[in-house]
C-alpha positions in Angstrom: 123.3 160.7 87.7 124.2 156.9 87.9 122.1 153.8 87.2 123.2 150.7 88.9 122.2 147.3 87.4 122.5 144.1 89.0 123.3 141.4 86.4 122.7 137.7 86.9 125.3 135.7 85.1 124.1 132.2 85.0 121.0 130.7 83.5 120.2 129.4 87.0 120.6 132.7 88.5 118.4 134.4 86.0 115.2 132.3 87.7 116.3 132.9 91.3 114.1 135.7 92.1 114.9 135.5 95.9 118.5 135.9 95.3 118.3 138.5 92.7 116.2 140.6 95.1 118.7 140.0 97.9 121.6 140.9 95.6 119.8 144.2 94.4 119.6 145.3 97.9 122.9 144.2 98.9 124.5 146.2 96.2 122.0 149.0 96.3 121.0 148.3 92.6 118.3 150.2 90.7 117.4 147.7 88.1 117.8 143.9 87.4 119.1 142.1 84.3 120.0 139.0 82.9 123.1 138.0 80.8 121.4 134.7 79.9 118.1 133.1 80.7 114.7 134.2 81.3 114.0 137.9 82.5 115.1 141.4 81.3 118.1 141.2 78.9 120.9 143.4 79.8 121.0 145.1 76.4 117.3 145.8 77.0 118.0 147.4 80.4 121.0 149.5 79.0 118.8 150.8 76.3 116.3 152.1 78.9 118.9 153.7 81.1 119.1 157.5 80.5 121.7 158.6 83.1 125.4 159.7 82.5 127.0 156.6 84.0 125.8 152.9 84.4 127.3 150.6 86.8 127.0 146.9 86.0 127.4 144.4 88.9 127.7 140.7 87.9 126.4 138.5 90.3 125.7 134.6 90.7 124.8 132.2 93.8 127.6 129.8 92.2 130.9 129.4 93.9 132.8 128.1 90.8 133.7 129.8 87.6 131.0 132.4 86.1 130.9 134.3 82.8 131.9 137.6 83.9 134.0 138.1 80.8 130.9 137.7 78.7 129.4 140.6 80.8 132.1 142.8 79.6 131.7 141.4 75.9 128.1 142.3 75.9 128.6 145.6 77.5 131.5 146.4 75.3 129.2 145.4 72.1 126.8 147.9 73.5 129.2 150.7 74.0 130.4 150.3 70.4 127.0 150.5 69.0 126.0 153.4 71.3 129.0 155.9 70.8 127.4 159.1 72.3 125.8 156.9 75.2 126.5 157.0 78.9 129.8 155.9 80.6 129.5 152.1 81.3 131.4 150.6 84.3 131.7 146.9 85.3 132.4 145.8 89.0 135.7 144.1 89.2 134.5 140.8 90.7 131.6 138.7 90.9 129.3 139.5 93.7 127.7 136.8 95.6 124.9 137.0 98.2 126.4 137.8 101.8 129.8 138.5 100.4 131.5 141.9 100.5 130.7 144.3 97.7 133.9 146.5 97.2 132.7 149.2 94.8 135.7 148.8 92.6 134.9 149.4 89.0 136.7 149.0 85.6 135.4 151.0 82.6 134.0 149.4 79.3 135.8 151.2 76.5 134.4 149.3 73.4 137.6 147.6 73.0 136.6 144.5 74.7 136.6 141.1 72.8 133.8 140.9 70.2 130.6 138.6 70.3 131.8 136.7 67.4 134.6 134.5 66.8 135.7 132.2 63.9 135.7 129.2 66.2 132.1 129.6 66.9 130.8 129.4 63.4 129.9 125.7 63.5 128.6 123.3 66.1 131.4 121.3 67.5 131.4 117.8 66.7 129.2 115.5 68.9 127.2 112.5 68.9 124.5 113.7 71.3 122.8 117.0 72.0 121.3 116.7 75.5 118.7 119.3 76.2 118.1 119.8 79.9 114.8 121.5 80.9 114.9 124.3 83.4 111.1 125.2 83.0 109.1 125.7 86.4 108.0 122.1 87.0 111.6 120.8 86.3 113.2 123.3 88.5 110.8 122.7 91.3 111.5 118.9 91.0 115.3 119.6 91.5 116.6 119.9 88.2 119.4 122.3 88.8 121.2 119.9 91.0 120.8 117.0 89.1 121.7 118.8 85.9 124.8 120.1 87.7 125.8 116.4 88.7 125.1 115.0 85.3 127.3 117.7 83.8 130.0 116.8 86.2 129.9 113.2 85.4 130.1 113.9 81.7 133.1 116.3 82.2 134.8 113.6 84.4 134.3 111.2 81.2 135.8 113.9 79.0 132.5 113.7 77.0 131.5 117.4 77.3 131.2 119.2 73.8 132.7 116.1 72.3 130.4 113.2 72.8 127.8 115.3 74.4 126.9 118.9 73.8 124.5 120.1 76.6 122.1 123.1 76.3 119.7 124.4 78.9 116.3 125.1 77.9 112.8 126.4 79.1 109.8 124.3 79.1 109.7 121.3 76.6 106.9 119.1 77.9 105.9 116.4 79.1 106.0 118.0 82.5 104.9 115.0 84.4 108.4 113.5 84.0 110.1 116.3 85.5 113.0 116.8 85.9 113.3 116.0 82.2 116.2 115.9 79.7 115.8 115.1 76.0 118.5 113.3 73.9 118.9 114.1 70.2 119.0 112.9 67.7 117.3 110.0 69.3 114.4 112.1 70.5 114.3 110.2 73.8 112.8 111.9 76.9 114.1 110.9 80.1 113.2 111.4 83.6 116.3 112.2 85.4 116.7 110.7 88.9 119.3 109.8 91.5 119.2 106.4 90.3 119.8 106.7 86.7 122.6 109.2 86.4 125.4 106.9 86.0 123.3 104.7 83.7 122.6 107.9 81.5 126.2 108.9 81.5 127.2 105.3 80.3 124.7 105.5 77.4 125.7 108.8 76.3 129.4 108.1 76.3 129.1 104.7 75.0 131.1 103.2 77.9 128.4 100.5 78.4 129.5 99.1 75.1 133.1 98.6 76.5 
């Protein structure tokens, strides 16, 4: 017997229940799991599978790069720990809603890249830690789009992971200021809007001082 699991790959996908249900129908999945973000963790869903074969279908609503390689890493770690477990395979490409599902698979051998790396031992050097809230009120207030645009502007300024380290979080309060970002070590809570995107980037990168 086979268990097929539809795995959301991005934080934003994990909270998109409508797309998750649509993808599950599209690929005929038995269960859903999340690589990251809220929802059932992939390893927990794998632990609950009791069939001889498990098929993992990574999906995302985003058209850009998504962490399919991390799906293989996590699955590989699970296979290494469960030597007598089921055969695990991963769909060869990212599945997106309304796109063709090829049904081509690649076996997870346990020789995949590990979850640890010496380069990940310490925080990268940065001046500001930017926490972007994806709680229910912030998400309803358009956080996903505004956060993506803010991150794109930071990338264009060559500030991502150098000047500014961005971390997505759940609800942080105060929710009346949604969509909310918090800047550390300053401890500033900022309501993100169309009008202040450029100013925030300028403040975080220090370009306003030039």
